[in-house]
N, C-alpha and C positions, 0 to 999 in steps of 0.2 A: 546300521550295518551289523550283520550277524558275525559273530566270532567264528573263525575257522576252527574246525575240530582237529586238533593236533594228533598226529599218529604217535601212539605210545607202544614201545616194544617191551617184551617181557624182561624183567630184571628183578633182583631181590628187593622186597619191600621192607620198609622200616616203620610203617605205622601199625599199631595194634588195632585192627578194625573193630574188635569187640568193645573197645573202650573209647567212647567219644571224648574228644579233646575240648575242654572248656578253657576259655581265656580268663586268666587270673585278673583280679581287680587292679593289681599294680601295673598290668600291661595296658590297661584301658586309659587312654588319655583323657577321657571324660569322667573318670572316677574321682571320688572326693580326695583320696590320699595320693600323694606323689612321692616317688622314690627315684633315686638316680637310675638311669637306664643302663642296662648291662651292655657289655661289648657286643654280645650276640644280637641284641635288639638294634643297636646302632648299625651294625653291618647288615642285618636283615632288612632294615628300612631302605638302605641304599641299594641293595641288590633288588629288592622288590619293586623299587621305583624305576630302575634303569636297565635291568638285565632280564631278557626273556627267560622263563623258567626252563625252557628246553635247553638253552645254552648252559645253564647251571647243571642240568642232568648230563649233558654231553661232556662237560669239563671234568666232572668228578664221578668216579665209579661208585663210591659209597657216600651218601649224603645222610648224616645222622638225623634221626627222627626229630629232635628239637630244632635243628636248623631248618628242615623242611617246614615244620609247623610254623616257625616264626616268619619265614618268607611268605608262606601262603597267607598268614594272618595280615601281615603288613602290605600285601598287594592290593587290598581294598582301599578306595579313596579315603583320605583322612580329614579333608576340609569340607565343611558344609557349604562354603562359598561355591565350590565346584558344582555341587548338586543344585544350588540356587541358580547358577548361571544357565543351566539347561532346563530350568523349570519356571523362569520368570523373566520379566523385562530387565534391561540392563540397569536402569536406575528407578526402581519403584519408589513412589512417594509413601512415606510412613503414615501420613495423615489421610491418604486416599482410601475410601471404602472399596474401590475397585481392586485394590491389592489383595483383599481377602478372597477374591475370585481366582487368583492365580494359583496354578498347581502347587507351587512351593508352599504357600501359606495354608492351602487346604491339606497338604500332606503333613505339615507340622501339627495341624489340628487333629488329624487322624491318629498321629502318634501320641499326642497328649491325651486323647480320649481312650487310649488302650486298644486301638483297632488293629494292631499288628500282632499276628499269632503264627505259630508253627514255623519259626524262622530256622532255616537249616543251611549251613554252608558246606558244600561238598567241593573241596579243592578250590577252584577259581569260579565257582558257580554258587549264587545265593538265591534261595527261594523262600517263599512265605505266603501266607494268606492275609488279606486285608478285609476287615469287616467295616461296612458303613452302616451306622445305626439307622433304624427305621425312622421315617419322617411322617409323623401323624398328621401334620398340617396338609401335606400333599398326598396322603394315603399311600406312601411308598414303604414297602417292606424292607427288612434288613437285607443287605446285599453282601456277598462274599466274593472276593476276586483273588485269583491265583496269580502271583507275580514271580518272575524269574529274572535274574540279572547275572550277566557274565562280565568279568572284569579282568584286567591284566595291567600290571605296572601302574597301579594307582589310577587307572582310568576305567570307567564303565564302558565296555565295548559293545554291549548288546542288552536290550531290555525287551520284555514281553509281559503283557498284562491282558487278562480276560475282558477288561472293560471295553476294549476295541476303540479307544479314543484316537481320533485322527488329528494330530496337531504337531506343530514344530516342537513344542515343549513336551517333556515327559509328563505323564499323568501323575495325579496326586498319590496314587497307590505305589508307583515306583519310588516317588519321593519319600513316602512314609517308610518303606522297607529300607531304603538307603540310609535314611537318618537313624533308623533303629540300629542298623549295623554299626554306625559311627558312634552313637550315644550309648548304646547298650551292648557293647561288644562282649561283656562278660556273660551275657545271657544267651549268646549264640553258640549253638553246637557246631563244632568244626570237625568235619570228616575228611578222610583221605580221598583223593581223586578216585573216581570209580575204577580206573584201570589198576590202581594199586590194590584195591579191594579184590578185584578179580584174580590178581596174581596170588593171593593168599588161599584161593579155593582149589580143592581137588577136582578131578574130572566129574565125579558124581555131584559135587556141590555146584559146579558150573552148569551141569545138565539140569539139575533141579532149579537153579536160579533162572535159566532161560525158559524152562517150561512154566514156572510160576509167573514170570513176567508176561509171557504170552497169554496165559490164562487170565491174568488180571486185566489185560487190555486187548483181548483177542479181537474185538471188533475194529480196533484201530490199527494194530500192528501185525495181525496174522498174515495178510498178503505180503507185507514187507519181509516178515520173518521167513516165509517160504522162499521168496526170491533170493534172499541172502544165503539161505541154506543150500539152494540149488547151485549158486555161484561158488560157494566154498567147496562143495563136493566135486566140482570140476577142477581137475589138476591144473589146467593151463588157463584158467579164468583170470581176468584182470585183478580181481580181489586177492588172488593168491600170489600175484606178482609183486605185491607191496608188503614190506615188512611192517608188522605191527597193525594196530587198528585205531580208528579215531576215538578221541575221548574229549567230550565238550567241557569236562571239568578239570582238564590238565593244564590250563593256562595257554598263553600265546606261544606260537612258534617263532623261530628266528626271523622268518620272512614276513610275518604279519605286520600290517600297518597299524602301529599302536596309536590309536586316536579315540577320542570320546565318541559315544554313539550319537549320530545325527541322522535323522530321517530325511534323506535327500528329496524323496518324492514329495513329502509334506512341505518342505521348503519351497519347492517349485510350485506346488498347487496353491499354497498360501499367497505367494507373491503374485501369481497369475490372477487369483481372485481379487486381491487388493487393487491391482492395476485395472481390472475390468470395471471397478466401481467409479472410475473417472476421477473427478476432483473432489469427491466427498472427503470431508475433513477427517472422518474416522479412518479411512483407508490411508490417507497421507500420514496420519499419526502412527498407524501400525507399521508402515514401511519405515518411518523414521526410527521407531523402536527396534526394528530389525537391523538397521544400520548401527544403532547404538550397541546392539548385541554383538555385531561383528567387531566393533571397537573393544568391547569387553573381552572378547575371545583373543584379539590381538594382544591386549594388555596382559592377559594370562599366558601369552605365548602358546596358545592353543592352535594347532594346525587347522582346526575346523574354521578359524576365522577367514582365511583365504578361500577355503573350500566353500563356505556358506556364501561369501561374496561372489564367487564364480557362479553359483547357482542363481543368485539374485540377478546378476548381470545378464545371464542367458535369458531369463524371463523378461527383463527390461527390453532387451533387443528384439524379443518376439512380440512385443506389444503391438497389436494391429493398428493402434492410433498413429504410430510413426509413419506408416504408409499414407494414411489419410492426410496428416499434416503436410507431408512432403508433396503429395499430389495437388493439394489445394494451395500450396505456397503460404500456409499460415503458420505462425509460431505455436509451439506447444504451450500449454497452460503454465502459469507461473509456478504453481505447486509442483507440477510434474518436472519442470525445469530445475527447481530447487533439489528435488530428489536425484536428478541426474548429476547435478554439481557435487552433491555429497558422495555419489557413487564414484565419480572421477577422483575426488580427494582421497577416498579410502584406498583406491588403487595406487595412488601416489605413496601412501603409507606402506602398502604391501610391497611395492617396488623398492622402497628404501629400507626394508627390514634388515637390520644389521646382522641378523643371525642366518639369513638365507644363503644357500650355496650358489655357486655359479650355475649349476644345472637347474636349480629352481628359478633363478632369474631368467635364464634362457627360455624356460618353459613359459613363464609369465609374459615375457617379451613376445614370444610367438603367439600366444593366445590373444594378447592385446592387439597385436598387429593384425591378426585375423579379424577380430571384431571391428577394428578401425577401417578395414577394407570393405566392410558391408555397406551397401548403399543406404541402408536405413540408420546407420550409426549417427547419432546427433553430433553436431559440430561444437567446438569449444565456444565459438561466438554465437550466442543464442539469437542474435539479431541478424545473422547472415541469411540472405535469401539468394539461392543459386539462380533463380529465374529472373531476378531484378538487379543483381549486382554483377559487374564485370569480374571475371575470375583472374586474380593475380596469384599464380601458383596454386598449389593444392591447399584447400582450407584445412585447418587443424581440427581434429576430432576431439571429442570429450576425453579420450584416452591419451592425447598427445603428451601431456605432462607426466602421466604414469609411464609412458614409454621412455621418456627422458630420464625418469627416476630409475628405471631398470638399468640404465647405462652408468649411473653414478656408483661410486665405490666409497668405502670407508677406510681405504688403505693409506691415505695420505698421512705421512708421519706427523705433520703439524696438527692435523685434525685429531689424530690419536693422542697427541700431547694435550690438546684442549679437553678431550673427553675423559682422560684418565687422571688428570691432576686438577685440583681446585684452582690454584693460581700459580703461575710460573713467572718469575721475574728474571728477565734476561739482562746481563750486564750491559751498560750503556755503550761500552766500546765495541761490542760485537753486533750492534744493530744500526750502524750508520746508514746502510743502504738496504736494510731488511725491512720491507713493508709488512711483514707478518707480525710485527710488534709495534706497540704504541711508544711514544716518547718516554713513557714511564717504565718501559720494559715489559708491559703486559701483552699477552698474545692477542692478535686480531685474526679475523677470518674473512678474507676478502673474496667472498663468493657472492653471486647474485642474491640479494636479500631475500626475495621470496623462496628461492631454492634452499638457501641456508635455513630458513624458517621451516621449510618442509622437512628438513632433516630433524629439526627439533620436534616437530609433530610426530614424526615416525619413531623417534626414540621414546617419546612420552607414550605413544600408543602401544609400543611393545614392552612397556614396563621398565624402561631404563630411565627413571626419573632423574637420578643424579647426573647422568651424562647429558640428558636433555637440558637440565638446568645450567650445567657448566657451559654448554654451547650457546644457550640463550643469553647468558651474561656476556659472553665474548661477542656475540652478534650486536647486542646493544652498545657495547663498548666501541665496536667498529663503526656503527652508525653515528655515534657521538663524535668519533674521530673524524669521520668524513664531513660532518656538519661544521666542525671547526675549520677544516681545510677549505671548504666552500666559502665560509665567511671571510677568511683571509684573502682568498682569491678574488672575491667580490670587492673587497675594500681596495685591493691593488688596482683593479679595473676602474673603480670610481676615481681613485687618485690620478689615474692616467687619462681620465675623461672618456673612457670607453664604456659601452653598454653591452650587456649579455642577457639574453632571454632564452632560457631553456625550460623544458617541461618533461620530466622523466616519467617512466611508467609508474602509475599510481600504486601505492601499497594498500590504500583503502579502496576496496572494490575489486582487488585482485582475486582471481579464482582460488588461490591458495590461502588467502586471508592472513598474510604474515603478521600483521600488527596484533590481531586478536590472539594468534598463536603465542606470541611472546608475552603479551599481557597476561594471558590466562595462566601460563606456567609460572610466571613470576609472582602473581598474586596467590596462586594455589599454595605455594610454599610459605607465603606470608599469612595464610589464614589461621586464625586462632581456633583451636579445637576445644580447648578447655578454658580455664580462667585466663583472661588476658593479662599479660605482664605489663610492665611500665612502658610508656611511650607507645601506646596502642592507638591505632586509627580505627574508628568504628563508623559504619554507615548509619544513616539516619534511622532506619527501621530495625536495626540490630539483627538483621537476617544473617549478616556475616560480619566478623570482626577481623581486623588485620593488625599485624604487628611488624615492627621494623627489625628484621633479622639481618645482621651484618653478613655480607657476602663472604663465604668461607675462603680463608686464605688471603683475603685482601687487606692491605695495610690501612687503607682509608676507611675509618670506622663511620664516616658520615654517609657513606653510600650503602644502601640496603637493597634487598630484592624488591621491596615495595617502591622505593624511590626510582629504581630502574624501570619498574612496570609503568609508573606514571610518566616517566621521561620518554619511554619509547612510544607510549600512547600519544603524547603531545607531539612528538616528532612526526609520527605517522599522520595524524590529523592535520598538522601544519605543513606537510609536504606539498609543494606545488605540483599539481598533476593535471594532465589534460582531461577534459570531459570525454568519457567514452562515447562511441558513436550511436549505439542503439538504446532503445527504451529499456530493455531488460538490464543491460549493463549499467545504465544510469541509475535505475531504481535500486539495483543491488548495491552500488557504491553508496547511495543515500542511506540504505538500511544499515550497512556496516558502519557508516559514520555515526548514525544514531545510536547503535549498540555500544560503540566505544565511548561516546559522550555519556551515555547512561551509566556505563561502568565507572567512569571518572566521577560522575555526580553522586554515586553511591558512597564514595569515600569521604570521610571527615578529613578536611585539609588541616592537619596540624602544622606547626611551625616548620618542620622539616620538609613536608610535602609542599608547603607554600613557597619555601625557598626554591625548590625545584621548579615550581610553576612560574615564578617570577623570572628565574634564570632562563627558562625556555622561551617565555614570552619575549624577552629582550633579544634572544638569539634569533627567533623567528622574524622579528621586526627588522633586524640588521642582517638577515641571512641571505639577501640577494635573491637571485632567480631560483635557488633551490627551495625557497620558502614561499608558501602561499600568501604570507603576510609581508613579504619583502617587496622592494621596488623592482620594476622591470619585469613584471609577470607576463606570461603569454596571454594573448587575447582570449583564448578559449580554455584557460585554466579554470579548475573548479573553484567557485567562490568559497570564501571562508566564513560566511555569515553565521551558520549554526555553531561552528567551533568558536568563533569570536564571541558569540553570545554567552557561551559557557565560560570563556576566559574572563569576559567583562564582569559577569555576576560573581565569579569567584574572587577576582582580584580587587573588586571595588572596595571591599571592607578593609583591604590591607594596603593597596597602592592605587589611589584614585587616578593619578596622572597616567600611570602605566595602563590602567584599565581603559581610559579614554583613548590613549594612543592606539591600542589594539583595536578598539571598536571603530574608530574613525578610519584606520587603515583597511579594515575589512569591509567597509561600506561599499567599496567600488564594485562595479559589475562591467568589466571591460568589454565583454562580448556584445553589449548593447550600445557601446560608445564608438564614435568615429573620430577619436582624437588620440594623440600620443600621450601616454601617461606622464604626469609630472608629480609635483608635490600635492599633498592633500589639501592645501589651502588655495588652490587655483580657483578662479571665479567660475561660478556655475554658468554664466552666460556664454562662456567659451566652449561649452560642451555641446556637440551636435549629436542628436540621436540617429543611429543608423537606420536607413530605410528598411521596412519589413522584409524586403526581398533578400537582404543580406543576413538575416537572422540564421544562425545555425540550427540544426535539428536537436534542440535541447528539450526533450520531452518532460523534463522535470523543472522547466523554467518557472512555472507557476509556483511550485514549492520553493524554489530559490528566492523568488521575489517576496513570498510570504515571510521567509526567514530574514530577508533584508529589511522588511518592514518591522519585524519584531525587534531586531537589534536596534533599529532607529528609535522605536518607541521606548525601549529600555533605557537608552542613553538620554533621550529627552526627559524622561521621568527623573533620571539621576541628576540631570543638570538644571532642574527647574529653579533652584535657588541661586544659581551662578549665571548671571546674565551673559558674560563673555563666553563661557563654555556652552551655554545654550545656543548662542549665536553660531558658534562653530559647528555644533551638531546639526543645527537647522540648515546651514549652508551645505553641509555634506549630504544631508538627506535630499535637498532640492537638486543637488548636482548629480547624485548617483542613482536615485530612484526614477526610472523612466516610465513606469506604468501609472496612469492616472488613477486607476482603481486602488493601487497600493498607496499612493500618496493620499488619496481620500481616506483610506482606512487609517493611515498614520495620523492624519489630521483629527479624525474622530477619536482615536486613542489618546492623543495628546489633550484634546478637549475634555475627555472624561477624567483624565488624571488631574487636569487643572481645575476642575469643578467638582470636587468630592461632595458627597451628600452630607457628610458629617464633619467637615473641616473647613479651614479658610481656603479661599480661592487664590490661585497663583496667576497673577496678571500677566507676567512675562510669558508663561507657557500658553496662556490663552491667546496672546498675540502671535506666538509662534504657530499655534494651531490655525489661526486665521490666515497667516501668511502662507501656510501650506494649502489651505483651502483656496486662496487667491490663485496660486499656481495651478491647482487643479482646474479652476475655471478657465484659465488661459489655455491650458493644454486641451481641454475638451470643447472649446468654443466653436471650432470648425470641424469637429469630428463627431460622428454618431456614437452616442453612449446612452445605453438604456437606463442608466442611473443618473442622468444629467439633472432631471428635475429634483431628485432627492438631494443631489449635491448643492443645487442652488438654494433650496430651502434650508439646508444645514448651514450654509455660509451666512445667510441672513440671520439665522438664530445665533450663530457664533459672533457675528458682528454686533448683534444686540447685546450679548453678554459682555463684549469688550467695551462697548460704550458709544456715546454720541459721535465722537470723531470718526470711528470706524464706519458707522452708517453713512455719514456725510461723504467719506472717502469712496465707498463703493458706489454711491449714487453719482458722484462727480466723474468717476472713471468707468462708468458702466459699459461703455462701448468696447473696452478691452477685456471685459469679463463676461458679459451677458449678450444674448440676442435681444432685439427690441421687445419681443414678446416676454422674455424672462424678466427684463428690466422693469416692465410695467406691472406684470403679474407673474410671479409672486413677489418680486423684490419691493417695488414701491408700494404696492397694495399692502403687503405685510408690515412694512415699516410704518405706514400711516394708520394701521389698524389700532383701535382703542387699547387692546391688551398690550401692544408694544409700547405705546405712549405711556401707559400706566407703569409698565416695568421700568422705563427709562426715568420717569419722575422729573421731566424737564419743566423749566419755567416757561412763561408765555412766549418770551422772545425767542427762545431756542426752539419751541414748538413751531413758531412761525418760520424760522429759518429752515427747519427740517421739512416743513410742508412746501416751502418755496423750492427747495432742491428737488423734492419729489415731483412738483408740477413742471419744473424745467426738464427733468428727466422724461416725464410723460410726453411733453410736447416734442422733445427731440426724437423719441421713439415713434410717435405718431407721424412725424414728418418722414422718418426713414421707412416705416412700415405701416402705412395708414390702414390697410385692410384688417390687420391683426391687433393694432394698438390703439386705434382711434377711440373705441368705446371706453377702454380703460382710462385713456387720457381725459376724456370728457368727465368720467366719474371722479378722477382725482382733482380736476380743475373746477368742478361745479360750484365751489364756494368762493371762487375768485373770478369775477365777471370778465376781466380782460383775458385771463388765461382760458376761460371757458369759450369765449368768442373766438380766440385764436385756434383752439382745438376744433371748434365747429367749422371754421373756415378751411382748415386742413382737410376735413372730411368732404366739404363741398368741392374743393379743388381736385381731390383725388377720385371723386365719384365718376368722372368721365373716363379715366384711363386705367385705374388700378383696383377699383372696388367693384365687386359683383352685387347683384340685386339683393341677395340674402343678407350680406353685410350691411347694405344701406337700409334695408327694411328694419334690421335689428336696431340700428342707431336711431332710425326715425321713430320707432316705437318708444325707445328710451327718451327721446326728446318730448314726445307727447306725454309720457308718464311724468316728466319733470315740469310740465306746464308750458311747453313751447310748441303749440300746435302748428303755427305757421312755419316754423323751422322744420318740424316733422313733415308737413305737407311738401315743402320744397325737396326734402330728401326722398319722400315717397315718389314724387314725380321723376326724380333722377333714377330711382330704382326701377320704376315702370319702364323707362326708356331702355334699360339693360335686360328687360325680361321678355321672353318669347315663349308662347304656348301654342302648340300645334292642336289640330282638331281632336286628336285622340288622347290628349293629356289631361283627362278629366280628374286624375288623382295626383296631379303635380303638387309637391310640397309648398309651392309659393301661392297656391290658391287662397289660403287664409290671409296671406299678406295682401293680395289683390283686393279681397273683400274689405280688409281693414283700411286700405288706402282710399277706396271709393267711399267708405263710410266716413273717413276723416274729411275728405273733400266735400261730401254732402253736408257734413256738419258745419263746415266753414262758410258755405254759401254756394249759390247757384253758379257764380263765376268760377269758383275753384273746381266745381264739378264739371263745368263746361270745358275747363282746361285739361282735365285728366281723361275725359271720355275719348277724345281723338287718339290719344296715346294708347288707351286701352283697346280701341277698335283696331288700331294698326298692329299691335303686338300680340293680341290674344285671338286665336282662331277657334277656340274650343266653345261650341255652341251652348253647352249646358252651363258653363261659367258665365258667359255673357247673359244668358237668360236669367240666371240667378241674380246677377248684379242688377239687371233691369228691374226685376220685381222689387228688390230691396230699395232701389232709388225712388221707385214710385210711391213708396210708403212715406210716412212722416219722417223727416230727418231726425237723427238722434240728438241734434243740438250740439253746439260747440262749447268747449270749455274756454272761458275768457281768461285773460292773464291774471285777473284777481281771483279766479276760481270761485266766484260768488253765485253765478247764475248761469242758466242755459238759455239760449235764444231760440225759440221755436221757429220753424220754417213752413211755408205753404207746400201742399202736395204738388208734384210735378206731373205734367200731362205727357202721354206717349206720343202725341202728334206735334209736339213742340220741342224746340231745342232746350236742353241737350239730349233728352231721352229718345227723340226721334231717330237720331243718328245711331244710338245704341241699339234700338229696336231693329232697324234695318240691318245692322251688322249681325245681330243675333239670328234673324231670319235667313240671311245669306249663309251664315255659318251652318245652320241646320240643313239647308239645301246641299251644300258642299259635303257635309259629313254624311248625309244620306247616300249620296252617290258613291262616296268612298267606301262605306260599309257594305253596299250592295255588290261591289266589285269582287270581293272575296268571301261573301257570306256562305255559310253552310247551313243545312236544315236544322241542326241542333241549336243554332243561334237565332232562329226565326222568332221565338218568343221574346227574346231581349230586344230584337229590332222593332217589334210591334209596340213594346213599351216606350222605346225611344221615339217612335212616331207620335205616340200619344202626347208625350211631353212637348214635342215640336209643335203639334197642333195648338196646344195651349198658348204657346208663344205667338204663333201666326195670328191667332184670334185677337191679340192685343192691337193689331194694326186695323185700320178701317177696311181695307180690302184683304184682310188676312184669310178669310174663308175662301176667297177666290184663288189666292196664291197657293193655299194648301191643296185645293182641288186640282190646280194645274200640276203641282208636284206629283200627286197620285197618278194623274193621267200620263204624265211623262214616264213615270216608273213602269206603268202597264205597257207602254209602247216599247221602251228600251229593254225591260227585263221580262218580257212575256213568256220566256222559257221557264221561269220560276213559277209554275202554275200554283203550286201549293202555297207559296208566299203571297201571290196575288189574291188567292182565295181568302187567306187569313186577313189581308188588308181590307178586302171588300166586306168581309164579315164584321170587322171591327168598326170601320168608318162609313160603311154603306156607300162607298164611291166606286 
């Protein structure tokens, strides 16, 4: 913003223009020597910072030269932090190399390198040249830039530089010149404002001055000079109607808006550019830095804070993606939503500015209302969908809380008492009915907690740290007071036999983030900046150190700001709160909870803090419905698993009983239960899992169940040496964990803890892991689970580690744990494998008992599911004849009604392989009866089994072959298969394997014209005839070649019969007669066969 050129009228001057004024070393705050300031300097500083110079001129007719000189001198900014604020991010990292690229640090380097020259201050205008050294690496020559700065009341109001850099921040050249003026003030020439110099000139001098000025810059100013001269020569021109003339070096006028220079257009353009980059991380980081810059300006009580926030908001509302998201009914991205949340929170701070006037508040309220009325204005509820949810009233926009903040005031006398005094003790006799004071006489602030915390954030953001701290202390005191009242009320209801279930608005996950606000301000004042004093709490990595500072004015020396911070954090995390409805709100609450727990985890819990922790843990357990760890919680209240895990790990080393009480109470997950809550020791068998249709829309349920599993594993590990406590934790886990996947994970974790690679094994914990595994088996027995096979194998491995009795138990009770297929393989097969037996190290009697149980299991499974378990049962029983015969008979009985041919062929081959050919033959016959092959199934997967069956029959003897051929002829219509079997059977039989496997018995060749091959030959010829007609019905010319080859093979089979040549000739003649239209095909047949 350019500085308005104030009109200066002619009056007596008090500067001697021929003598430049230099600033003495004693006047320079950066000089090495210090001396007491004069009364003149003290007054000049105050006037220069607060009063426009025009008003000074209007107030006094004569202003002595030293007074003017000191006012002009002290009007330039004195703090380098102000220069840094407009030329770097809000919180640059000292260790980051990127900081050196920021204008402020580049300007410092230019100043240190001596690049600032020709510095001249004329009134309220500073100018100079900045030299950038040549860069030989990039072949860049030396560059010189002219810089000019206007200032007023210790604020730079206008900057200009030849570099032409377009950015929100001032360029490094402006920074270098500004810092030179602050650090090297004694080397800056101070001249009178140009209007004062002109007053000292005669008419001839003024004419010479004007002509020389025009001649020096005639190409730039000559047209302007002529225009001004023409207007001045006209008596009634506008320029002659105004007294005086503008002077850019004379300082600000009374009506000027005194604010720091901020390039509004660049702010708009930068925000627009960042938003156009979508969800890129760099763009989000830059916008977050801009929000931090706004907070920095608010903290400095700079009016540009609200101004910059307004510019950012206008660009956010102009984001074209808002229309797209609204039209498509899709939510905005999480990163974009986080930026909108921060935007709304900043406006709440602005609306609660304790310094703003009623006019300013009305202006902000009008502006926020206008934005809220826009169709594209985002809603406060990020999960609200106007096209899918019924409208109940007008939904709140992102600016709703800021609008409410604008209506709040700071005029309440009690609030002013809290803000202005550290601790006020009211006499007990005056507060009997006054709820504004605690029983000890300390003030309370009974406002909505998030709103009260928003006041704290606003005070802190605007630089009122002491007042913010006082209010924060009172709010925490009020929360503790309410906690005690709720506990007393809950105990009274319990004594009366009544129940109460309430669920308040959650503080964790709230848009205003009240708990973090209180925690941050209380720990900020407790942070050690130098050497830590006694009784200091340090975090583990020494990034921050905290100390116990007693609360100012408080008589109780045991309470400090740090203990209050921990206490309010614990109360916020332990508050019973209902789960938000949408996915964004749920994830936001989860992230805030994680952040608070991370903050607590970074503290070293000394004895003082541990006492606070134990006290709050007990209060939360006994707090009733206001506590998430109390009894009588709401069904859809947010679970306490993550918070309880922190409490358990922290308390365990100091109070084991309390740690387990907290952990066991937090294990519950009422939203998945269909029972009324009772004591923690109720039996798990009485809990019924709610049907899936009743599950609420908890989008973070998977994370919640993960946390539930983690705290269970933590407690199991801690209780591994205590059998009674381990039993209690195990019962709680079985009762409260409703996900089979999580129970399985818990079982695996417990097993890993119980079987360390470098230490003794914990038998009780191994049994607990196995018990969890057994429950997983029961839960998933009738449900589809992609990890079921992994679970079964793990349980067998776990039972093997537990020992012999565990293996016997799972085999004897297999029907409640496994399907028949699982029970035979992998359970029984794995148990009876040599590696398992070696690992168990059993004697012979126990091995036999184990094998007997495995065989019994196998036979039971084979009876229940013969198709899938019979083969495995035979394998397990093959060393025990009676059991093996029983398994074989189960297969024979099931072959007719429940087993298919593939399964029977597989078992038959197994029987032959084991040296039971006749049993194999019997099963092959049964399999053949269940098999059917059509004429065109010449690639059927069972063809190999058919060949094997015929070969087996042939090897056993003529009678066996004669028995199988009728079944083959009946069920197989594929000519090529029949012909192939016919030729194989005509050859020498492969011989049969006798029971003693010592010799093979040769067989004589069989004739085609005798039984049993005669029947097979006739069936093959008939099949060829039928297949020929079937193929000719739909044949196309491109298949003629294949058909001719088919007929060639058919002829070979026909010729095996005594009248085969005649039959084949008849087939050809019949084809010619029926399919005479296929002339090309008939020609090819005649050419091949000559018929």
